[in-house]
N, CA and C atoms of all chains as a GROMACS GRO file, in nm:
protein
  591
    1UNK      N    1   0.917   2.560   1.969
    1UNK     CA    2   0.846   2.460   2.050
    1UNK      C    3   0.742   2.531   2.138
    2UNK      N    4   0.621   2.476   2.143
    2UNK     CA    5   0.514   2.535   2.224
    2UNK      C    6   0.553   2.535   2.372
    3UNK      N    7   0.514   2.640   2.440
    3UNK     CA    8   0.550   2.651   2.582
    3UNK      C    9   0.430   2.615   2.670
    4UNK      N   10   0.459   2.569   2.786
    4UNK     CA   11   0.355   2.534   2.882
    4UNK      C   12   0.395   2.596   3.016
    5UNK      N   13   0.308   2.679   3.070
    5UNK     CA   14   0.340   2.747   3.196
    5UNK      C   15   0.227   2.723   3.297
    6UNK      N   16   0.233   2.611   3.367
    6UNK     CA   17   0.128   2.582   3.465
    6UNK      C   18   0.145   2.670   3.589
    7UNK      N   19   0.039   2.675   3.670
    7UNK     CA   20   0.052   2.745   3.798
    7UNK      C   21   0.142   2.661   3.888
    8UNK      N   22   0.188   2.721   3.995
    8UNK     CA   23   0.277   2.649   4.086
    8UNK      C   24   0.207   2.525   4.143
    9UNK      N   25   0.079   2.541   4.176
    9UNK     CA   26   0.007   2.428   4.237
    9UNK      C   27  -0.017   2.317   4.135
   10UNK      N   28  -0.047   2.355   4.010
   10UNK     CA   29  -0.063   2.253   3.906
   10UNK      C   30   0.068   2.176   3.887
   11UNK      N   31   0.179   2.249   3.892
   11UNK     CA   32   0.310   2.183   3.879
   11UNK      C   33   0.330   2.082   3.992
   12UNK      N   34   0.287   2.121   4.113
   12UNK     CA   35   0.297   2.029   4.228
   12UNK      C   36   0.213   1.904   4.204
   13UNK      N   37   0.089   1.925   4.157
   13UNK     CA   38   0.000   1.810   4.134
   13UNK      C   39   0.056   1.716   4.028
   14UNK      N   40   0.111   1.775   3.920
   14UNK     CA   41   0.170   1.693   3.814
   14UNK      C   42   0.290   1.614   3.867
   15UNK      N   43   0.377   1.685   3.939
   15UNK     CA   44   0.497   1.620   3.993
   15UNK      C   45   0.458   1.505   4.086
   16UNK      N   46   0.363   1.532   4.176
   16UNK     CA   47   0.319   1.429   4.272
   16UNK      C   48   0.260   1.310   4.198
   17UNK      N   49   0.183   1.335   4.094
   17UNK     CA   50   0.119   1.226   4.020
   17UNK      C   51   0.223   1.138   3.951
   18UNK      N   52   0.316   1.200   3.880
   18UNK     CA   53   0.418   1.122   3.808
   18UNK      C   54   0.505   1.042   3.905
   19UNK      N   55   0.553   1.108   4.008
   19UNK     CA   56   0.643   1.039   4.103
   19UNK      C   57   0.568   0.927   4.175
   20UNK      N   58   0.442   0.951   4.211
   20UNK     CA   59   0.366   0.849   4.285
   20UNK      C   60   0.339   0.726   4.199
   21UNK      N   61   0.312   0.747   4.071
   21UNK     CA   62   0.289   0.632   3.981
   21UNK      C   63   0.413   0.543   3.977
   22UNK      N   64   0.530   0.607   3.958
   22UNK     CA   65   0.654   0.528   3.948
   22UNK      C   66   0.685   0.462   4.082
   23UNK      N   67   0.668   0.534   4.192
   23UNK     CA   68   0.692   0.475   4.324
   23UNK      C   69   0.600   0.355   4.347
   24UNK      N   70   0.473   0.371   4.312
   24UNK     CA   71   0.377   0.262   4.333
   24UNK      C   72   0.417   0.138   4.257
   25UNK      N   73   0.453   0.154   4.130
   25UNK     CA   74   0.487   0.038   4.047
   25UNK      C   75   0.617  -0.029   4.092
   26UNK      N   76   0.714   0.054   4.130
   26UNK     CA   77   0.846  -0.003   4.159
   26UNK      C   78   0.863  -0.052   4.304
   27UNK      N   79   0.784   0.000   4.395
   27UNK     CA   80   0.806  -0.035   4.536
   27UNK      C   81   0.712  -0.142   4.589
   28UNK      N   82   0.614  -0.183   4.511
   28UNK     CA   83   0.522  -0.287   4.553
   28UNK      C   84   0.509  -0.392   4.443
   29UNK      N   85   0.462  -0.512   4.479
   29UNK     CA   86   0.454  -0.621   4.381
   29UNK      C   87   0.314  -0.644   4.328
   30UNK      N   88   0.214  -0.639   4.416
   30UNK     CA   89   0.077  -0.668   4.373
   30UNK      C   90   0.008  -0.542   4.324
   31UNK      N   91  -0.076  -0.554   4.220
   31UNK     CA   92  -0.142  -0.433   4.164
   31UNK      C   93  -0.220  -0.352   4.267
   32UNK      N   94  -0.291  -0.418   4.356
   32UNK     CA   95  -0.369  -0.346   4.456
   32UNK      C   96  -0.277  -0.268   4.552
   33UNK      N   97  -0.170  -0.334   4.593
   33UNK     CA   98  -0.073  -0.268   4.683
   33UNK      C   99  -0.004  -0.152   4.611
   34UNK      N  100   0.022  -0.168   4.480
   34UNK     CA  101   0.083  -0.059   4.401
   34UNK      C  102  -0.007   0.064   4.403
   35UNK      N  103  -0.136   0.041   4.379
   35UNK     CA  104  -0.232   0.152   4.374
   35UNK      C  105  -0.238   0.223   4.511
   36UNK      N  106  -0.248   0.143   4.616
   36UNK     CA  107  -0.260   0.202   4.750
   36UNK      C  108  -0.134   0.279   4.787
   37UNK      N  109  -0.018   0.225   4.755
   37UNK     CA  110   0.106   0.295   4.788
   37UNK      C  111   0.121   0.422   4.704
   38UNK      N  112   0.078   0.415   4.577
   38UNK     CA  113   0.081   0.534   4.491
   38UNK      C  114  -0.006   0.645   4.546
   39UNK      N  115  -0.126   0.609   4.589
   39UNK     CA  116  -0.217   0.709   4.648
   39UNK      C  117  -0.157   0.766   4.776
   40UNK      N  118  -0.098   0.678   4.857
   40UNK     CA  119  -0.035   0.721   4.983
   40UNK      C  120   0.077   0.823   4.954
   41UNK      N  121   0.162   0.793   4.856
   41UNK     CA  122   0.271   0.885   4.820
   41UNK      C  123   0.215   1.017   4.769
   42UNK      N  124   0.112   1.010   4.686
   42UNK     CA  125   0.053   1.131   4.628
   42UNK      C  126  -0.001   1.222   4.738
   43UNK      N  127  -0.073   1.162   4.833
   43UNK     CA  128  -0.129   1.241   4.945
   43UNK      C  129  -0.015   1.303   5.026
   44UNK      N  130   0.091   1.225   5.052
   44UNK     CA  131   0.204   1.280   5.128
   44UNK      C  132   0.269   1.396   5.054
   45UNK      N  133   0.291   1.379   4.924
   45UNK     CA  134   0.351   1.487   4.844
   45UNK      C  135   0.267   1.615   4.854
   46UNK      N  136   0.140   1.603   4.822
   46UNK     CA  137   0.054   1.722   4.810
   46UNK      C  138   0.033   1.787   4.947
   47UNK      N  139   0.006   1.707   5.048
   47UNK     CA  140  -0.022   1.767   5.178
   47UNK      C  141   0.103   1.822   5.244
   48UNK      N  142   0.219   1.764   5.217
   48UNK     CA  143   0.341   1.823   5.273
   48UNK      C  144   0.371   1.957   5.206
   49UNK      N  145   0.338   1.970   5.077
   49UNK     CA  146   0.357   2.098   5.009
   49UNK      C  147   0.261   2.203   5.067
   50UNK      N  148   0.135   2.164   5.088
   50UNK     CA  149   0.038   2.258   5.144
   50UNK      C  150   0.081   2.300   5.285
   51UNK      N  151   0.125   2.203   5.365
   51UNK     CA  152   0.170   2.235   5.501
   51UNK      C  153   0.292   2.326   5.498
   52UNK      N  154   0.387   2.295   5.409
   52UNK     CA  155   0.506   2.380   5.397
   52UNK      C  156   0.472   2.521   5.352
   53UNK      N  157   0.373   2.532   5.264
   53UNK     CA  158   0.331   2.664   5.216
   53UNK      C  159   0.273   2.747   5.330
   54UNK      N  160   0.193   2.683   5.414
   54UNK     CA  161   0.136   2.756   5.528
   54UNK      C  162   0.244   2.796   5.627
   55UNK      N  163   0.344   2.710   5.648
   55UNK     CA  164   0.456   2.744   5.736
   55UNK      C  165   0.528   2.868   5.684
   56UNK      N  166   0.554   2.871   5.553
   56UNK     CA  167   0.623   2.987   5.494
   56UNK      C  168   0.536   3.112   5.505
   57UNK      N  169   0.405   3.094   5.490
   57UNK     CA  170   0.313   3.208   5.502
   57UNK      C  171   0.323   3.269   5.643
   58UNK      N  172   0.323   3.184   5.746
   58UNK     CA  173   0.326   3.236   5.883
   58UNK      C  174   0.465   3.292   5.918
   59UNK      N  175   0.570   3.240   5.856
   59UNK     CA  176   0.703   3.298   5.879
   59UNK      C  177   0.707   3.440   5.824
   60UNK      N  178   0.645   3.458   5.707
   60UNK     CA  179   0.648   3.591   5.643
   60UNK      C  180   0.560   3.691   5.717
   61UNK      N  181   0.444   3.647   5.768
   61UNK     CA  182   0.351   3.740   5.834
   61UNK      C  183   0.369   3.736   5.985
   62UNK      N  184   3.312  -3.708   3.875
   62UNK     CA  185   3.379  -3.583   3.834
   62UNK      C  186   3.288  -3.496   3.749
   63UNK      N  187   3.224  -3.565   3.653
   63UNK     CA  188   3.132  -3.491   3.565
   63UNK      C  189   3.017  -3.432   3.645
   64UNK      N  190   2.967  -3.506   3.745
   64UNK     CA  191   2.858  -3.458   3.830
   64UNK      C  192   2.900  -3.331   3.904
   65UNK      N  193   3.024  -3.333   3.955
   65UNK     CA  194   3.071  -3.217   4.030
   65UNK      C  195   3.076  -3.091   3.941
   66UNK      N  196   3.119  -3.109   3.820
   66UNK     CA  197   3.126  -2.996   3.727
   66UNK      C  198   2.987  -2.940   3.701
   67UNK      N  199   2.888  -3.030   3.682
   67UNK     CA  200   2.751  -2.985   3.656
   67UNK      C  201   2.694  -2.906   3.774
   68UNK      N  202   2.723  -2.954   3.896
   68UNK     CA  203   2.674  -2.887   4.016
   68UNK      C  204   2.730  -2.745   4.025
   69UNK      N  205   2.861  -2.734   3.997
   69UNK     CA  206   2.924  -2.603   4.002
   69UNK      C  207   2.862  -2.509   3.900
   70UNK      N  208   2.837  -2.562   3.782
   70UNK     CA  209   2.778  -2.479   3.677
   70UNK      C  210   2.638  -2.431   3.715
   71UNK      N  211   2.559  -2.521   3.778
   71UNK     CA  212   2.424  -2.481   3.816
   71UNK      C  213   2.426  -2.376   3.927
   72UNK      N  214   2.527  -2.384   4.016
   72UNK     CA  215   2.540  -2.283   4.120
   72UNK      C  216   2.569  -2.146   4.061
   73UNK      N  217   2.653  -2.145   3.960
   73UNK     CA  218   2.689  -2.018   3.896
   73UNK      C  219   2.567  -1.955   3.833
   74UNK      N  220   2.483  -2.033   3.763
   74UNK     CA  221   2.365  -1.976   3.697
   74UNK      C  222   2.259  -1.937   3.798
   75UNK      N  223   2.259  -1.999   3.918
   75UNK     CA  224   2.158  -1.965   4.018
   75UNK      C  225   2.186  -1.830   4.085
   76UNK      N  226   2.311  -1.785   4.080
   76UNK     CA  227   2.346  -1.656   4.141
   76UNK      C  228   2.277  -1.543   4.067
   77UNK      N  229   2.225  -1.442   4.140
   77UNK     CA  230   2.163  -1.329   4.071
   77UNK      C  231   2.266  -1.255   3.986
   78UNK      N  232   2.229  -1.224   3.865
   78UNK     CA  233   2.321  -1.154   3.776
   78UNK      C  234   2.334  -1.009   3.820
   79UNK      N  235   2.454  -0.954   3.804
   79UNK     CA  236   2.476  -0.813   3.838
   79UNK      C  237   2.420  -0.722   3.730
   80UNK      N  238   2.404  -0.777   3.611
   80UNK     CA  239   2.362  -0.696   3.499
   80UNK      C  240   2.266  -0.778   3.413
   81UNK      N  241   2.160  -0.716   3.367
   81UNK     CA  242   2.070  -0.788   3.277
   81UNK      C  243   2.031  -0.694   3.163
   82UNK      N  244   1.979  -0.754   3.058
   82UNK     CA  245   1.937  -0.674   2.942
   82UNK      C  246   1.823  -0.580   2.981
   83UNK      N  247   1.740  -0.623   3.077
   83UNK     CA  248   1.627  -0.540   3.121
   83UNK      C  249   1.676  -0.407   3.180
   84UNK      N  250   1.789  -0.412   3.249
   84UNK     CA  251   1.845  -0.289   3.308
   84UNK      C  252   1.884  -0.190   3.199
   85UNK      N  253   1.954  -0.240   3.098
   85UNK     CA  254   1.997  -0.153   2.987
   85UNK      C  255   1.877  -0.103   2.907
   86UNK      N  256   1.784  -0.194   2.876
   86UNK     CA  257   1.666  -0.156   2.797
   86UNK      C  258   1.581  -0.056   2.873
   87UNK      N  259   1.564  -0.079   3.004
   87UNK     CA  260   1.485   0.012   3.086
   87UNK      C  261   1.546   0.149   3.098
   88UNK      N  262   1.678   0.154   3.097
   88UNK     CA  263   1.745   0.285   3.103
   88UNK      C  264   1.732   0.358   2.969
   89UNK      N  265   1.753   0.287   2.859
   89UNK     CA  266   1.750   0.353   2.727
   89UNK      C  267   1.609   0.401   2.692
   90UNK      N  268   1.510   0.317   2.713
   90UNK     CA  269   1.370   0.353   2.683
   90UNK      C  270   1.286   0.325   2.808
   91UNK      N  271   1.228   0.428   2.870
   91UNK     CA  272   1.149   0.405   2.991
   91UNK      C  273   1.043   0.297   2.970
   92UNK      N  274   1.041   0.200   3.059
   92UNK     CA  275   0.939   0.094   3.054
   92UNK      C  276   0.978  -0.026   2.971
   93UNK      N  277   1.077  -0.012   2.885
   93UNK     CA  278   1.115  -0.125   2.798
   93UNK      C  279   1.173  -0.241   2.880
   94UNK      N  280   1.238  -0.209   2.990
   94UNK     CA  281   1.290  -0.315   3.077
   94UNK      C  282   1.180  -0.401   3.134
   95UNK      N  283   1.067  -0.337   3.169
   95UNK     CA  284   0.954  -0.413   3.221
   95UNK      C  285   0.890  -0.499   3.113
   96UNK      N  286   0.888  -0.448   2.991
   96UNK     CA  287   0.837  -0.528   2.879
   96UNK      C  288   0.927  -0.650   2.860
   97UNK      N  289   1.058  -0.626   2.870
   97UNK     CA  290   1.155  -0.736   2.855
   97UNK      C  291   1.140  -0.836   2.970
   98UNK      N  292   1.099  -0.788   3.086
   98UNK     CA  293   1.078  -0.875   3.202
   98UNK      C  294   0.934  -0.932   3.205
   99UNK      N  295   0.868  -0.922   3.092
   99UNK     CA  296   0.732  -0.978   3.075
   99UNK      C  297   0.627  -0.912   3.166
  100UNK      N  298   0.640  -0.780   3.182
  100UNK     CA  299   0.539  -0.699   3.253
  100UNK      C  300   0.501  -0.582   3.163
  101UNK      N  301   0.434  -0.610   3.050
  101UNK     CA  302   0.410  -0.504   2.950
  101UNK      C  303   0.320  -0.390   2.997
  102UNK      N  304   0.222  -0.422   3.083
  102UNK     CA  305   0.131  -0.314   3.128
  102UNK      C  306   0.208  -0.216   3.217
  103UNK      N  307   0.287  -0.270   3.310
  103UNK     CA  308   0.369  -0.183   3.394
  103UNK      C  309   0.465  -0.101   3.306
  104UNK      N  310   0.521  -0.166   3.206
  104UNK     CA  311   0.613  -0.098   3.115
  104UNK      C  312   0.545   0.016   3.042
  105UNK      N  313   0.423  -0.008   2.995
  105UNK     CA  314   0.350   0.097   2.922
  105UNK      C  315   0.318   0.215   3.013
  106UNK      N  316   0.276   0.185   3.136
  106UNK     CA  317   0.245   0.294   3.230
  106UNK      C  318   0.372   0.375   3.262
  107UNK      N  319   0.483   0.305   3.283
  107UNK     CA  320   0.608   0.375   3.312
  107UNK      C  321   0.654   0.458   3.193
  108UNK      N  322   0.638   0.403   3.073
  108UNK     CA  323   0.679   0.478   2.952
  108UNK      C  324   0.600   0.608   2.942
  109UNK      N  325   0.467   0.598   2.956
  109UNK     CA  326   0.383   0.718   2.944
  109UNK      C  327   0.417   0.818   3.054
  110UNK      N  328   0.430   0.770   3.177
  110UNK     CA  329   0.455   0.859   3.290
  110UNK      C  330   0.588   0.933   3.277
  111UNK      N  331   0.696   0.859   3.255
  111UNK     CA  332   0.829   0.920   3.253
  111UNK      C  333   0.847   1.006   3.129
  112UNK      N  334   0.796   0.958   3.015
  112UNK     CA  335   0.808   1.038   2.893
  112UNK      C  336   0.728   1.168   2.905
  113UNK      N  337   0.607   1.157   2.959
  113UNK     CA  338   0.524   1.278   2.976
  113UNK      C  339   0.591   1.377   3.070
  114UNK      N  340   0.648   1.328   3.176
  114UNK     CA  341   0.717   1.417   3.271
  114UNK      C  342   0.834   1.488   3.203
  115UNK      N  343   0.910   1.412   3.124
  115UNK     CA  344   1.024   1.470   3.052
  115UNK      C  345   0.978   1.575   2.950
  116UNK      N  346   0.873   1.541   2.873
  116UNK     CA  347   0.824   1.633   2.770
  116UNK      C  348   0.764   1.760   2.834
  117UNK      N  349   0.689   1.741   2.942
  117UNK     CA  350   0.633   1.858   3.011
  117UNK      C  351   0.746   1.947   3.065
  118UNK      N  352   0.851   1.885   3.113
  118UNK     CA  353   0.968   1.963   3.160
  118UNK      C  354   1.025   2.048   3.048
  119UNK      N  355   1.036   1.991   2.929
  119UNK     CA  356   1.086   2.067   2.814
  119UNK      C  357   0.988   2.177   2.775
  120UNK      N  358   0.856   2.144   2.776
  120UNK     CA  359   0.754   2.244   2.740
  120UNK      C  360   0.751   2.359   2.841
  121UNK      N  361   0.785   2.330   2.965
  121UNK     CA  362   0.792   2.435   3.068
  121UNK      C  363   0.922   2.514   3.056
  122UNK      N  364   0.994   2.490   2.948
  122UNK     CA  365   1.121   2.557   2.916
  122UNK      C  366   1.229   2.527   3.019
  123UNK      N  367   1.227   2.402   3.065
  123UNK     CA  368   1.333   2.358   3.156
  123UNK      C  369   1.464   2.342   3.081
  124UNK      N  370   1.571   2.333   3.159
  124UNK     CA  371   1.706   2.327   3.102
  124UNK      C  372   1.757   2.183   3.101
  125UNK      N  373   1.823   2.145   2.993
  125UNK     CA  374   1.894   2.017   2.988
  125UNK      C  375   2.039   2.042   3.029
  126UNK      N  376   2.086   1.971   3.129
  126UNK     CA  377   2.224   1.988   3.173
  126UNK      C  378   2.320   1.920   3.075
  127UNK      N  379   2.439   1.975   3.068
  127UNK     CA  380   2.544   1.911   2.985
  127UNK      C  381   2.662   1.878   3.076
  128UNK      N  382   2.745   1.785   3.029
  128UNK     CA  383   2.860   1.742   3.110
  128UNK      C  384   2.961   1.855   3.120
  129UNK      N  385   2.985   1.898   3.243
  129UNK     CA  386   3.085   2.003   3.267
  129UNK      C  387   3.163   1.964   3.393
  130UNK      N  388   3.277   1.897   3.375
  130UNK     CA  389   3.353   1.848   3.491
  130UNK      C  390   3.395   1.958   3.588
  131UNK      N  391   3.397   2.082   3.544
  131UNK     CA  392   3.439   2.192   3.631
  131UNK      C  393   3.328   2.241   3.722
  132UNK      N  394   3.205   2.197   3.701
  132UNK     CA  395   3.090   2.245   3.779
  132UNK      C  396   3.016   2.124   3.837
  133UNK      N  397   3.031   2.105   3.968
  133UNK     CA  398   2.975   1.985   4.031
  133UNK      C  399   2.822   1.980   4.019
  134UNK      N  400   2.756   2.093   4.040
  134UNK     CA  401   2.609   2.095   4.032
  134UNK      C  402   2.562   2.063   3.890
  135UNK      N  403   2.634   2.115   3.792
  135UNK     CA  404   2.600   2.086   3.652
  135UNK      C  405   2.616   1.936   3.624
  136UNK      N  406   2.722   1.877   3.681
  136UNK     CA  407   2.746   1.733   3.660
  136UNK      C  408   2.636   1.649   3.726
  137UNK      N  409   2.593   1.690   3.846
  137UNK     CA  410   2.486   1.616   3.915
  137UNK      C  411   2.357   1.622   3.833
  138UNK      N  412   2.326   1.741   3.782
  138UNK     CA  413   2.208   1.757   3.697
  138UNK      C  414   2.220   1.674   3.570
  139UNK      N  415   2.341   1.669   3.515
  139UNK     CA  416   2.365   1.591   3.393
  139UNK      C  417   2.340   1.442   3.418
  140UNK      N  418   2.389   1.393   3.531
  140UNK     CA  419   2.368   1.251   3.564
  140UNK      C  420   2.219   1.222   3.577
  141UNK      N  421   2.146   1.313   3.643
  141UNK     CA  422   2.001   1.296   3.656
  141UNK      C  423   1.933   1.296   3.521
  142UNK      N  424   1.968   1.394   3.437
  142UNK     CA  425   1.909   1.402   3.303
  142UNK      C  426   1.938   1.277   3.220
  143UNK      N  427   2.061   1.227   3.235
  143UNK     CA  428   2.104   1.111   3.156
  143UNK      C  429   2.021   0.987   3.187
  144UNK      N  430   1.953   0.989   3.302
  144UNK     CA  431   1.868   0.875   3.339
  144UNK      C  432   1.755   0.851   3.241
  145UNK      N  433   1.717   0.952   3.165
  145UNK     CA  434   1.608   0.932   3.068
  145UNK      C  435   1.657   0.863   2.941
  146UNK      N  436   1.786   0.833   2.932
  146UNK     CA  437   1.839   0.754   2.822
  146UNK      C  438   1.825   0.820   2.686
  147UNK      N  439   1.755   0.753   2.596
  147UNK     CA  440   1.744   0.802   2.459
  147UNK      C  441   1.663   0.931   2.451
  148UNK      N  442   1.572   0.953   2.545
  148UNK     CA  443   1.495   1.078   2.545
  148UNK      C  444   1.590   1.198   2.558
  149UNK      N  445   1.688   1.184   2.648
  149UNK     CA  446   1.786   1.292   2.667
  149UNK      C  447   1.866   1.315   2.540
  150UNK      N  448   1.913   1.205   2.481
  150UNK     CA  449   1.994   1.218   2.359
  150UNK      C  450   1.912   1.279   2.246
  151UNK      N  451   1.784   1.238   2.234
  151UNK     CA  452   1.699   1.293   2.128
  151UNK      C  453   1.676   1.442   2.149
  152UNK      N  454   1.653   1.482   2.273
  152UNK     CA  455   1.630   1.624   2.301
  152UNK      C  456   1.755   1.707   2.274
  153UNK      N  457   1.870   1.651   2.310
  153UNK     CA  458   1.996   1.722   2.283
  153UNK      C  459   2.020   1.731   2.133
  154UNK      N  460   1.988   1.622   2.062
  154UNK     CA  461   2.006   1.621   1.917
  154UNK      C  462   1.915   1.723   1.851
  155UNK      N  463   1.792   1.740   1.907
  155UNK     CA  464   1.697   1.838   1.852
  155UNK      C  465   1.724   1.979   1.902
  156UNK      N  466   1.832   1.996   1.978
  156UNK     CA  467   1.874   2.127   2.029
  156UNK      C  468   1.766   2.189   2.119
  157UNK      N  469   1.706   2.106   2.204
  157UNK     CA  470   1.604   2.156   2.298
  157UNK      C  471   1.667   2.172   2.436
  158UNK      N  472   1.590   2.235   2.525
  158UNK     CA  473   1.632   2.240   2.665
  158UNK      C  474   1.737   2.343   2.698
  159UNK      N  475   1.723   2.463   2.641
  159UNK     CA  476   1.819   2.569   2.675
  159UNK      C  477   1.777   2.645   2.800
  160UNK      N  478   1.651   2.627   2.844
  160UNK     CA  479   1.605   2.696   2.965
  160UNK      C  480   1.569   2.840   2.936
  161UNK      N  481   1.485   2.897   3.023
  161UNK     CA  482   1.445   3.037   3.009
  161UNK      C  483   1.441   3.097   3.148
  162UNK      N  484   1.539   3.181   3.176
  162UNK     CA  485   1.553   3.237   3.311
  162UNK      C  486   1.434   3.327   3.345
  163UNK      N  487   1.377   3.394   3.244
  163UNK     CA  488   1.271   3.492   3.271
  163UNK      C  489   1.136   3.429   3.299
  164UNK      N  490   1.121   3.297   3.278
  164UNK     CA  491   0.994   3.229   3.302
  164UNK      C  492   0.999   3.162   3.440
  165UNK      N  493   0.900   3.194   3.526
  165UNK     CA  494   0.904   3.147   3.665
  165UNK      C  495   0.899   2.995   3.673
  166UNK      N  496   0.820   2.932   3.587
  166UNK     CA  497   0.804   2.786   3.597
  166UNK      C  498   0.913   2.709   3.522
  167UNK      N  499   1.006   2.781   3.456
  167UNK     CA  500   1.112   2.712   3.383
  167UNK      C  501   1.200   2.630   3.478
  168UNK      N  502   1.219   2.682   3.600
  168UNK     CA  503   1.299   2.608   3.698
  168UNK      C  504   1.228   2.477   3.736
  169UNK      N  505   1.095   2.482   3.744
  169UNK     CA  506   1.019   2.359   3.769
  169UNK      C  507   1.041   2.260   3.654
  170UNK      N  508   1.044   2.313   3.533
  170UNK     CA  509   1.068   2.228   3.416
  170UNK      C  510   1.202   2.156   3.425
  171UNK      N  511   1.305   2.230   3.468
  171UNK     CA  512   1.437   2.170   3.485
  171UNK      C  513   1.430   2.055   3.586
  172UNK      N  514   1.355   2.077   3.695
  172UNK     CA  515   1.343   1.972   3.798
  172UNK      C  516   1.262   1.854   3.744
  173UNK      N  517   1.160   1.881   3.665
  173UNK     CA  518   1.082   1.772   3.605
  173UNK      C  519   1.174   1.681   3.523
  174UNK      N  520   1.262   1.743   3.444
  174UNK     CA  521   1.351   1.665   3.357
  174UNK      C  522   1.447   1.580   3.440
  175UNK      N  523   1.507   1.641   3.542
  175UNK     CA  524   1.602   1.567   3.626
  175UNK      C  525   1.531   1.452   3.699
  176UNK      N  526   1.413   1.483   3.756
  176UNK     CA  527   1.342   1.380   3.833
  176UNK      C  528   1.291   1.268   3.741
  177UNK      N  529   1.253   1.303   3.617
  177UNK     CA  530   1.214   1.198   3.521
  177UNK      C  531   1.330   1.100   3.502
  178UNK      N  532   1.451   1.153   3.492
  178UNK     CA  533   1.569   1.068   3.478
  178UNK      C  534   1.591   0.981   3.601
  179UNK      N  535   1.578   1.041   3.719
  179UNK     CA  536   1.600   0.965   3.842
  179UNK      C  537   1.493   0.856   3.859
  180UNK      N  538   1.369   0.891   3.826
  180UNK     CA  539   1.262   0.790   3.834
  180UNK      C  540   1.288   0.676   3.736
  181UNK      N  541   1.345   0.711   3.620
  181UNK     CA  542   1.374   0.605   3.522
  181UNK      C  543   1.486   0.513   3.570
  182UNK      N  544   1.582   0.569   3.646
  182UNK     CA  545   1.684   0.482   3.707
  182UNK      C  546   1.617   0.380   3.800
  183UNK      N  547   1.523   0.429   3.883
  183UNK     CA  548   1.451   0.339   3.975
  183UNK      C  549   1.374   0.233   3.896
  184UNK      N  550   1.307   0.277   3.788
  184UNK     CA  551   1.228   0.183   3.707
  184UNK      C  552   1.318   0.078   3.642
  185UNK      N  553   1.436   0.121   3.593
  185UNK     CA  554   1.527   0.027   3.527
  185UNK      C  555   1.579  -0.076   3.626
  186UNK      N  556   1.611  -0.032   3.748
  186UNK     CA  557   1.659  -0.126   3.851
  186UNK      C  558   1.546  -0.222   3.891
  187UNK      N  559   1.422  -0.170   3.895
  187UNK     CA  560   1.308  -0.256   3.925
  187UNK      C  561   1.291  -0.363   3.817
  188UNK      N  562   1.308  -0.324   3.691
  188UNK     CA  563   1.299  -0.420   3.580
  188UNK      C  564   1.408  -0.526   3.593
  189UNK      N  565   1.527  -0.482   3.632
  189UNK     CA  566   1.638  -0.577   3.653
  189UNK      C  567   1.602  -0.677   3.763
  190UNK      N  568   1.547  -0.627   3.874
  190UNK     CA  569   1.508  -0.716   3.984
  190UNK      C  570   1.399  -0.814   3.943
  191UNK      N  571   1.306  -0.768   3.860
  191UNK     CA  572   1.202  -0.857   3.807
  191UNK      C  573   1.266  -0.965   3.720
  192UNK      N  574   1.359  -0.924   3.638
  192UNK     CA  575   1.422  -1.015   3.540
  192UNK      C  576   1.501  -1.125   3.609
  193UNK      N  577   1.571  -1.089   3.717
  193UNK     CA  578   1.654  -1.191   3.785
  193UNK      C  579   1.577  -1.265   3.893
  194UNK      N  580   1.448  -1.228   3.913
  194UNK     CA  581   1.366  -1.300   4.008
  194UNK      C  582   1.373  -1.251   4.150
  195UNK      N  583   1.440  -1.138   4.174
  195UNK     CA  584   1.450  -1.085   4.309
  195UNK      C  585   1.317  -1.023   4.353
  196UNK      N  586   1.239  -0.978   4.255
  196UNK     CA  587   1.106  -0.922   4.283
  196UNK      C  588   1.004  -0.995   4.197
  197UNK      N  589   0.884  -1.013   4.251
  197UNK     CA  590   0.780  -1.082   4.174
  197UNK      C  591   0.696  -0.983   4.096
   0.00000   0.00000   0.00000
């Protein structure tokens, strides 16, 4: 089976995208609200990872 | 007397069902529950999303958990994996998902597979709620 080895950040982006799509569809009823909630979740996922990464960087240095 | 019986029967059918076909269909095939609940576009998006996440997890050489009652963490992972329904069974049948310890992103792959299963549980319950009218 072919292997796929994304960078850590690409893996984060993929994870955030998949989870946000499902959250958007399942947690809201109207299509517009689904889209907005999905984008909101995606931004929270990605920016919390970036913030956490910087926290770990400053702990190490 | 006959009227009273009819009223009782209508009350019983008005109660939300604890189980619906959409729940089972949505668990076995991601998105199928939404198709059954007459939301085919949502079903198609969920199918593509959850299946792609599961397949990418396997391509990243993630591990498929197996039932091991002696190992609690293994059992929790197994329950998560089982959420993908037939995808999990097909991957196990094809002897995939042995994991690769030496690949850094393989652990991410394992998490992708587990989370795909958990997301499918959420999607199946959403399909059930649509089917019984609890959600529009």
